[in-house]
C-alpha positions, 0 to 999 in steps of 0.5 A: 372213695376218691373223685378224679378231678383231672386227667393228663398225659403225666399224671392224675389229680384225685380229691379224697373225701377228706378234702385233700388231694392225690396225684398218680402217675402215669405208671400208676404210682403214687406221688409224693412229697416235693413233686405232689406239692409242684404240681398241685401247686401248677394246678392252682389248688394249694397255695405254696407258702413259704417262710418268711425271712428274719430282718438280720438287724433284729437276729443281731440284737437276741444274740447280744443281750 
């Protein structure tokens, strides 16, 4: 069973038994992918990690080796 966490005019947030989150829009359709990630991040339920950039000096040394 999912527990309702928050309801707004645009969407409803649920938390599953496993701890994962689900988002349903106002038309009762499930939201997935980047839209879901953006909503959960804006509600501060998840942290969005960005990959670190590889320094340019290391990539050129590897290419010449």
